[in-house]
C-alpha positions as CSV (number, residue, x, y, z in Angstrom):
1,M,68.8,-117.3,-28.2
2,A,68.6,-114.3,-30.4
3,I,66.3,-111.4,-29.4
4,V,64.1,-110.1,-32.2
5,A,63.5,-106.3,-32.2
6,I,60.0,-105.2,-33.0
7,N,59.3,-101.7,-34.2
8,R,56.3,-100.3,-32.3
9,T,56.8,-96.7,-33.1
10,N,53.6,-96.5,-35.2
11,E,51.6,-97.9,-32.2
12,F,53.1,-95.2,-30.0
13,H,52.2,-92.4,-32.4
14,E,48.7,-93.8,-32.7
15,A,48.3,-93.8,-28.9
16,V,49.6,-90.2,-28.6
17,R,47.1,-89.1,-31.3
18,S,44.2,-90.8,-29.5
19,L,45.1,-89.2,-26.2
20,G,45.5,-85.8,-27.9
21,A,42.1,-86.0,-29.4
22,R,40.6,-86.9,-26.0
23,Y,42.4,-84.1,-24.1
24,P,42.9,-81.1,-26.4
25,P,45.7,-78.8,-25.3
26,P,44.8,-75.2,-24.2
27,S,45.3,-72.5,-26.7
28,Q,48.3,-70.2,-26.4
29,A,46.2,-67.1,-25.7
30,S,44.3,-68.7,-22.8
31,S,47.5,-70.2,-21.3
32,S,49.2,-66.8,-21.5
33,K,46.2,-65.1,-19.8
34,S,46.1,-67.7,-17.1
35,K,49.8,-67.2,-16.5
36,A,49.4,-63.4,-16.4
37,A,46.5,-63.8,-14.0
38,R,48.5,-66.0,-11.7
39,A,51.5,-63.7,-11.9
40,T,49.7,-60.4,-11.2
41,P,47.0,-60.1,-8.5
42,S,43.5,-59.0,-9.6
43,P,42.7,-55.3,-9.1
44,H,39.3,-56.4,-7.6
45,A,40.8,-58.6,-5.0
46,D,38.9,-58.9,-1.7
47,D,40.0,-56.2,0.7
48,A,38.3,-56.5,4.1
49,W,39.3,-52.9,5.1
50,T,37.7,-51.4,2.0
51,K,34.6,-53.6,2.3
52,Q,34.1,-52.5,5.9
53,A,34.5,-48.8,4.9
54,E,32.0,-49.2,2.1
55,Q,29.6,-50.8,4.6
56,V,30.0,-48.0,7.1
57,A,29.4,-45.4,4.3
58,S,26.3,-47.3,3.1
59,N,24.9,-47.4,6.6
60,L,25.5,-43.7,7.1
61,Q,23.8,-42.8,3.8
62,S,20.8,-45.1,4.8
63,F,20.6,-43.2,8.1
64,A,20.5,-39.9,6.3
65,S,17.7,-41.2,4.0
66,F,15.8,-42.6,6.9
67,L,15.9,-39.3,8.8
68,H,14.7,-37.5,5.7
69,S,11.9,-39.9,5.1
70,I,10.4,-39.6,8.7
71,R,11.1,-35.8,9.0
72,R,7.5,-34.9,8.3
73,A,5.9,-37.4,10.7
74,Y,8.6,-36.7,13.3
75,L,8.0,-33.0,13.4
76,D,4.2,-33.1,13.0
77,L,3.4,-32.9,16.7
78,G,-0.2,-31.9,16.0
79,S,-2.6,-33.4,18.5
80,T,-0.7,-36.6,19.2
81,S,-1.6,-36.5,22.9
82,S,-5.3,-36.0,22.5
83,S,-7.9,-38.8,22.8
84,A,-9.3,-38.0,19.4
85,H,-5.9,-38.7,17.8
86,H,-5.7,-42.1,19.5
87,A,-9.3,-42.8,18.5
88,H,-8.6,-42.1,14.8
89,H,-5.2,-43.9,15.0
90,P,-5.4,-47.2,17.0
91,P,-2.2,-48.7,18.5
92,R,-0.1,-50.4,16.0
93,A,2.4,-53.2,16.3
94,I,6.0,-52.2,15.3
95,D,8.5,-55.0,14.8
96,T,11.5,-53.6,16.7
97,S,13.7,-56.5,15.6
98,K,14.0,-54.8,12.2
99,G,15.7,-51.7,13.8
100,L,15.2,-48.4,12.2
101,A,13.7,-50.0,9.0
102,A,10.5,-50.8,11.0
103,W,9.7,-47.0,11.0
104,E,10.0,-46.4,7.3
105,G,6.9,-45.1,5.6
106,V,5.0,-44.1,8.8
107,K,2.5,-41.3,8.5
108,W,2.3,-40.3,12.2
109,L,4.3,-40.8,15.4
110,N,3.6,-40.3,19.0
111,D,6.1,-39.0,21.6
112,R,7.1,-42.5,22.7
113,E,7.9,-43.6,19.2
114,R,9.9,-40.4,18.6
115,D,11.9,-41.1,21.7
116,E,12.6,-44.7,20.4
117,I,13.7,-43.3,17.0
118,D,16.0,-40.9,18.7
119,F,17.5,-43.6,20.8
120,G,17.9,-46.0,17.8
121,V,19.6,-43.3,15.7
122,K,21.9,-42.4,18.6
123,V,23.0,-46.0,19.1
124,A,23.5,-46.5,15.4
125,L,25.7,-43.3,15.2
126,R,27.8,-44.5,18.2
127,K,28.3,-47.9,16.5
128,S,29.4,-46.1,13.3
129,V,31.8,-43.9,15.2
130,D,33.3,-47.0,16.8
131,R,33.7,-48.7,13.4
132,V,35.4,-45.6,11.9
133,R,37.8,-45.5,14.9
134,Q,38.5,-49.2,14.3
135,L,39.3,-48.5,10.6
136,E,41.7,-45.8,11.6
137,Q,43.4,-48.0,14.1
138,L,43.8,-50.8,11.5
139,E,45.3,-48.4,9.0
140,K,47.8,-47.2,11.6
141,V,48.8,-50.8,12.3
142,R,49.2,-51.5,8.6
143,A,51.4,-48.5,8.1
144,S,53.6,-49.4,11.1
145,H,54.0,-53.0,9.9
146,Q,54.9,-51.7,6.5
147,A,57.6,-49.5,8.0
148,K,58.9,-52.4,10.0
149,A,59.0,-54.7,7.1
150,N,61.4,-52.5,5.1
151,P,63.4,-50.5,7.7
152,N,66.5,-50.0,5.5
153,G,64.7,-49.3,2.3
154,G,66.1,-45.7,2.0
155,L,69.7,-46.8,2.8
156,V,69.5,-49.6,0.2
157,R,68.2,-47.1,-2.4
158,M,70.9,-44.6,-1.6
159,L,73.7,-47.2,-2.0
160,G,72.2,-48.4,-5.2
161,L,71.9,-52.0,-4.1
162,T,68.4,-52.3,-5.7
163,D,66.7,-51.1,-8.9
164,M,65.8,-47.4,-8.4
165,T,62.9,-47.6,-10.8
166,A,61.2,-50.5,-9.1
167,S,61.8,-49.1,-5.7
168,S,60.4,-45.7,-6.7
169,S,57.3,-47.3,-8.2
170,R,56.8,-49.4,-5.1
171,T,57.1,-46.3,-2.8
172,A,54.7,-44.3,-5.0
173,T,52.2,-47.2,-4.8
174,L,52.4,-47.4,-1.0
175,E,52.0,-43.6,-0.6
176,S,49.0,-43.7,-3.0
177,V,47.3,-46.4,-1.0
178,K,48.0,-44.5,2.2
179,S,46.6,-41.3,0.9
180,H,43.6,-43.1,-0.6
181,R,42.7,-44.7,2.8
182,A,43.2,-41.4,4.5
183,Y,40.7,-39.7,2.2
184,I,38.3,-42.6,2.8
185,I,38.5,-42.0,6.6
186,L,38.0,-38.3,6.0
187,Y,34.9,-39.0,3.9
188,L,33.4,-41.3,6.6
189,N,34.0,-38.6,9.3
190,T,32.3,-36.1,7.1
191,L,29.3,-38.4,6.6
192,L,29.2,-38.9,10.4
193,A,29.2,-35.2,11.0
194,R,26.5,-34.6,8.4
195,V,24.1,-37.3,9.8
196,S,24.6,-36.1,13.4
197,E,23.9,-32.5,12.3
198,Q,20.7,-33.7,10.6
199,Q,19.6,-35.5,13.7
200,R,20.4,-32.6,15.9
201,S,18.5,-30.2,13.7
202,Q,15.4,-32.4,13.8
203,Q,15.6,-32.7,17.6
204,E,16.0,-28.9,17.9
205,T,13.0,-28.3,15.7
206,R,11.0,-30.8,17.8
207,V,12.0,-29.1,21.1
208,A,11.1,-25.7,19.7
209,R,7.7,-26.8,18.5
210,Q,7.0,-28.5,21.8
211,L,7.9,-25.3,23.6
212,A,5.7,-23.3,21.4
213,K,2.9,-25.8,22.0
214,S,3.3,-25.6,25.7
215,Q,3.3,-21.8,25.7
216,T,0.1,-21.6,23.5
217,L,-1.7,-24.4,25.4
218,G,-5.1,-22.7,24.9
219,G,-4.9,-23.6,21.2
220,L,-5.2,-27.3,22.2
221,G,-8.8,-26.7,23.3
222,G,-8.3,-25.2,26.7
223,G,-8.6,-21.4,27.0
224,G,-9.3,-21.6,30.7
225,A,-10.4,-24.0,33.4
226,L,-13.6,-24.9,31.5
227,G,-11.7,-25.8,28.4
228,M,-13.1,-22.9,26.4
229,D,-11.0,-21.4,23.6
230,E,-10.4,-17.7,22.9
231,Y,-13.6,-17.4,20.8
232,G,-15.6,-18.9,23.6
233,V,-14.2,-16.4,26.1
234,K,-15.1,-13.6,23.8
235,L,-18.7,-14.9,23.5
236,A,-18.9,-15.1,27.3
237,H,-17.9,-11.5,27.8
238,Q,-20.3,-10.4,25.1
239,A,-23.2,-12.3,26.8
240,Q,-22.3,-10.7,30.2
241,G,-22.3,-7.3,28.6
242,E,-25.7,-7.9,27.1
243,Y,-27.0,-9.2,30.4
244,N,-25.8,-6.1,32.3
245,T,-27.3,-3.8,29.7
246,R,-30.6,-5.6,30.0
247,I,-30.6,-5.4,33.8
248,K,-29.8,-1.7,33.7
249,G,-32.6,-1.0,31.3
250,K,-35.1,-2.9,33.5
251,G,-33.8,-1.0,36.6
252,K,-34.3,2.4,35.0
253,K,-37.9,1.4,33.9
254,L,-38.8,0.3,37.5
255,G,-37.0,3.3,39.1
256,I,-34.3,1.3,40.8
257,N,-30.9,2.9,41.2
258,E,-27.8,1.2,39.8
259,P,-26.0,-1.0,42.3
260,G,-23.1,0.4,44.1
261,P,-19.7,-1.1,44.0
262,G,-20.3,-2.9,47.3
263,S,-23.7,-4.3,46.4
264,R,-24.3,-7.7,44.8
265,G,-26.8,-6.6,42.2
266,G,-29.7,-4.4,41.2
267,H,-32.3,-6.5,43.3
268,T,-30.6,-5.7,46.6
269,A,-30.0,-2.0,46.0
270,G,-31.3,0.2,48.9
271,V,-31.7,-2.7,51.3
272,P,-29.8,-2.4,54.6
273,S,-27.0,-4.9,54.9
274,I,-28.6,-6.5,58.0
275,Y,-31.6,-7.6,56.0
276,R,-29.6,-8.9,53.0
277,P,-29.2,-12.6,52.6
278,A,-25.9,-14.2,53.3
279,P,-23.7,-14.7,50.2
280,M,-24.0,-18.2,48.8
281,P,-20.8,-20.1,48.2
282,L,-19.7,-20.1,44.6
283,S,-20.3,-23.2,42.5
284,A,-17.7,-24.7,40.2
285,S,-19.2,-22.9,37.2
286,Q,-19.4,-19.6,39.0
287,S,-15.8,-19.8,40.2
288,A,-14.7,-20.7,36.7
289,G,-16.7,-17.8,35.4
290,A,-14.9,-15.5,37.9
291,M,-11.6,-16.8,36.6
292,L,-12.7,-15.7,33.1
293,G,-13.6,-12.2,34.4
294,I,-17.4,-12.7,34.6
295,A,-19.3,-11.5,37.7
296,A,-20.2,-14.2,40.2
297,D,-23.9,-13.6,40.1
298,S,-26.7,-16.0,40.9
299,T,-28.3,-15.1,37.6
300,D,-25.1,-15.6,35.7
301,P,-26.1,-16.9,32.2
302,L,-23.2,-19.5,32.3
303,S,-24.6,-21.0,35.5
304,T,-28.0,-21.3,34.0
305,M,-26.7,-22.7,30.7
306,L,-24.3,-25.3,32.1
307,T,-25.5,-28.5,33.7
308,E,-23.7,-30.6,36.2
309,D,-22.9,-33.2,33.5
310,Q,-21.3,-30.5,31.3
311,I,-19.3,-29.1,34.3
312,Q,-18.0,-32.6,35.0
313,Q,-17.2,-33.1,31.4
314,F,-15.2,-29.8,31.4
315,E,-13.4,-30.9,34.5
316,R,-12.5,-34.2,32.9
317,E,-11.2,-32.4,29.9
318,E,-9.2,-30.1,32.1
319,S,-7.6,-33.1,33.9
320,A,-6.9,-34.7,30.6
321,L,-5.4,-31.5,29.3
322,L,-3.2,-31.2,32.5
323,Q,-2.1,-34.8,32.0
324,A,-1.3,-34.2,28.3
325,T,0.7,-31.1,29.4
326,Q,2.7,-33.2,31.9
327,T,3.4,-35.8,29.2
328,D,4.6,-33.2,26.8
329,L,6.8,-31.7,29.5
330,A,8.4,-35.1,30.2
331,S,8.9,-35.8,26.5
332,L,10.4,-32.3,26.2
333,K,12.9,-33.0,28.9
334,H,13.8,-36.3,27.4
335,A,14.3,-34.7,24.0
336,E,16.5,-32.0,25.5
337,S,18.7,-34.7,27.2
338,S,19.0,-36.5,23.8
339,L,19.7,-33.3,22.1
340,L,22.6,-32.6,24.6
341,E,24.0,-36.0,23.9
342,I,23.8,-35.6,20.2
343,S,25.4,-32.2,20.5
344,A,28.3,-33.6,22.5
345,L,28.7,-36.4,19.9
346,Q,28.7,-33.9,17.1
347,T,31.3,-31.8,18.9
348,Q,33.5,-34.8,19.3
349,L,33.0,-35.6,15.6
350,A,33.9,-32.1,14.6
351,T,37.1,-32.2,16.6
352,H,38.1,-35.5,15.2
353,L,37.2,-34.3,11.7
354,S,39.5,-31.3,12.0
355,A,42.3,-33.5,13.3
356,Q,41.7,-35.9,10.3
357,S,41.7,-32.9,7.9
358,E,45.1,-31.8,9.3
359,L,46.4,-35.4,9.0
360,T,45.2,-35.6,5.4
361,D,46.9,-32.3,4.5
362,K,50.1,-33.6,6.1
363,L,49.9,-36.8,4.1
364,Y,49.3,-34.8,0.9
365,D,52.4,-32.7,1.7
366,D,54.4,-35.8,2.4
367,A,53.2,-37.3,-0.9
368,M,54.3,-34.2,-2.8
369,V,57.7,-34.3,-1.1
370,V,58.1,-38.0,-2.0
371,T,57.1,-37.2,-5.6
372,G,59.7,-34.4,-5.7
373,K,62.4,-36.7,-4.3
374,I,61.5,-39.4,-6.9
375,D,61.9,-36.8,-9.7
376,D,65.2,-35.7,-8.2
377,G,66.3,-39.4,-8.1
378,N,65.4,-39.8,-11.8
379,V,67.4,-36.7,-12.7
380,Q,70.4,-38.1,-10.7
381,L,70.1,-41.4,-12.5
382,K,70.3,-39.7,-15.8
383,K,73.3,-37.7,-14.8
384,A,75.0,-40.9,-13.5
385,K,74.4,-42.6,-16.8
386,E,75.9,-39.7,-18.7
387,R,78.9,-39.7,-16.4
388,N,79.4,-43.4,-16.9
389,R,79.2,-42.9,-20.7
390,E,81.9,-40.2,-20.5
391,S,84.1,-42.3,-18.3
392,R,83.8,-45.2,-20.8
393,V,84.9,-42.9,-23.6
394,W,87.9,-41.6,-21.7
395,L,88.9,-45.2,-20.8
396,L,88.7,-46.2,-24.4
397,V,90.8,-43.3,-25.5
398,F,93.4,-44.1,-22.8
399,L,93.5,-47.8,-23.9
400,L,94.0,-46.8,-27.5
401,M,96.8,-44.4,-26.7
402,A,98.5,-46.9,-24.4
403,S,98.3,-49.6,-27.2
404,G,99.8,-47.1,-29.7
405,T,102.6,-46.3,-27.3
406,L,103.4,-49.9,-26.7
407,L,103.4,-50.6,-30.5
408,F,105.7,-47.7,-31.1
409,L,108.1,-48.8,-28.4
410,D,108.1,-52.3,-29.7
411,Y,108.8,-51.1,-33.2
412,Y,111.5,-48.8,-32.0
413,T,113.3,-51.6,-30.1
């Protein structure tokens, strides 16, 4: 039985054309771009180390902006301990879960909130220091792994077993990455030192203002035990002087001698001491007047002007003032301890920063040495090429002379 051949080439071409219309081939430019992208890594490839360094730098810059934004409220001590301040500013609810961001935009702060801010900034700085140390350790591990991965690189380059140009380019790239990361770490340490210095400066200013506030405690509304200010003391002395002048004038009109230094007043002058009434114990107002330098007299104008309610009110103000002073003293001690911790941290950062600067200078010197060696290697390569060219020329001349000699000997024989 004969087999009949059927030509189905046209059907095959038709099927290829239909499939080609359904799936168009990619253009040559796009295919070359995709091949190049697969062959060379993207310059914006994800780098966990660089991302972490950028995050640390961003956090430190936000800390500096935060300290600058709350500086006015932080240093405005004012009358934050008085009852009038708390009456005008009722207690507010701060969401501490937000961290330092919860204090942004505040207009006033009390001592407890200032202590919380100091503690939060101190914790944040310690975390940043730990992260910078971690970045330094990771960079050291990367450099050590890199050295272990190619331990005989210098020997291979010296023996000429690899391409000198590619090897030099790779070495320069590695040194560039190493120097770049060293400068990143130096920048982070500089930011740490700057933020810690800003925090320390604010705490020192706060402590200085609290000390000045404690030394001039009369300006808070308490010039003495009765809560009088300096102007009130001056008025009290003026009233006492007018009263003494008035008593002296009345005594001269009535023919009564001035009281001696041992007498109580003009009314008992010339009376034997046996007939004088026993001295009455001083009341609270009289004892307070004696502390202000006013004579403890039964006809004292302060004792006649002040009532028992006023005296009790002054005593309450005095106790409140004493309590506020104790609160300020406690906050002052806490601020001093925080200031000492920040100073110790700043000293540690300064020491580490100096060490990092020395390391960066050393890396720069090493990079310059490597660059010089690469230039010397390029010069040696050029000299080697020239020597090879000369040797080839001499070899060609020798071969030509040997060929001529052989031809001459062959012709002679």
